[in-house]
C-alpha positions, 0 to 999 in steps of 0.5 A: 768317813773312809774309816767308817766305810771300811771298818764300820762305826758304833752308834754315837761315835760321831755326829750323825752316827745314829746307829751301828754300821757294819764296815766293808771289811766285816761285810767281805769276810770270807771274800775279797775287797778291792781298795782303790787309791791306797796311796791316798790313805791317811797315816791313821788309816794306813796303820789300821789297815796294816793291823787288819792285814797282819792280825785279821782284826780291827775295831769299828770307829768308836768301838772297843770290841775287836772283830775278826775277819778273813778277807783278801785285799786287792789294792790299786794306786796311781801313786808311786808308793816307793817315792811316797815311802821315801818322802814319809807319806806311806808306811813301808811295812804296809807297802810290803804287806800289800805288795805280795803280788804286783800287777803293773798295768801300762798306761793307756798310751802304751797299750798298742793294739789294746787301745784299738779294741778298747775304743771299739768296745767302749764306743759300741757299749756307750752307743747301745746304752744310749740308744744311738747307732753303732759308731763308725770310726773312719781311718783319720779318726782312728789315727787321732784316737791312737796318737792321743796320749790319754793322760787320764787313761781309761776314764778319759777315754770313756769320757771322750767317747761318751761325750762324742757319742751323746753330742753327735747326731749320726753314726760317723765319728770324725776326728773333729768331733 
């Protein structure tokens, strides 16, 4: 299914393929595509992605026609790709094709003052989205939020804020909430 999403497919190439489908690489030709969690790609998909990056060409699933594309790829992963390469789970040649320019983002727990801004931003955005009053976060709640390790990073933060704001009747959010 992922290959069909990325590269498209031809009618009849698998059960349920009742028509030709254009994939994301074809749709994004001339632009940029963001691939999240590239460390989780199967070895077959890694090989197809490598060819696309090297030659800017691919075939749809079940197809024989070679399609040219001109797409810039931005990729992200939580996986340690160097470790995955050593363990044979990620292609070293694909790693070097993708690793042209690296941006390393620190974990949320290591973001210092950014964490304060992110909490404020998401709390206000979530409250507005659900028609709730602007959240008031007392100092003891800030302390609890800022010392939490946030192993789920931004998704965990958003989820905690959303649950708290939706379930809380008033604007003041206490650490017990």
